[in-house]
N, C-alpha and C positions, 0 to 999 in steps of 0.2 A: 506411450501415451504423455501427452504435453499438458501442463497445468500451469496456471498463472495465479502468485499470490498478491492481491495488494494491499499494503500496510498504509494507514494513515493515522494522524494523531487523532486521539478521542476530543469530543468537543469539550471545551473549557481549556485544555493545555495548550499553555501560549507556543507561540511558532514563529520564531524571530525570524526563523528562513524564508518564510510565507510573507512575513510584513517586508523583510528586504527584498523578495521578488515583487510585490505589490508596488513600494516606492520605485522601485526601477523601471517598471512597466508606465507608471504615471510618468517619469521622468523623460521616458521613450515616447511620450506622446499619445500613449493608449488610454484615452479618456472612459471613464464609465467601470473602472475595475474597482469591484466594492472591497473584495478581501480574497486571500490567497492562501490556501493550505497547500503544504508541501507534503510529498509522501514517497513511497519506492515500492517499484514491482520486480518480482521474480517471475522468470519464466523458467519452468523447471522440466525436464524429459524424465520420464518414470519409466521405468521395465514393466511390463503386465499389462493386463487388460480389465482387472477387475477394480471398478471405479469406486465403490465403497472400501475396498483396501487402501487405494491411493487417497482417498478424502481423508482417513484414518490417519494414514502417515503425514499426510502434508498436517495436518491439525497437530499432530506431534512435533513436526518442523517447526511450525510456529509459535508454539507453545516454550519450545527449548533453545529456540536461536533466532527466526526470521522476526519476530516482534517482542517488542516489551509490552507484554499484556497490562502492565500497570498503566501506561499512559498510551498505547496503541491499540488501533484495532484490525483486523485483519478479514479478507475475504478471500475462498477458495473458488476458482473458477478450472473446471475441466475444458480444455481446447480443444473443438472438433480437429 
């Protein structure tokens, strides 16, 4: 089973990397870019077929390592 975990900064948390990307896009001539927020994506291959157990494991992975839940949100998607 394959899963995708997307981690993004919570609203209100400053994102200097996103601001730098936004400035670079504007300097490259991409007009109309209002704001950029950066994040990270994890593609994880899991053994087994129990989706509920996989989601529970992935949640524990996010809480323990993949996301800093003080400043980041995460979303779990099981990929067909």
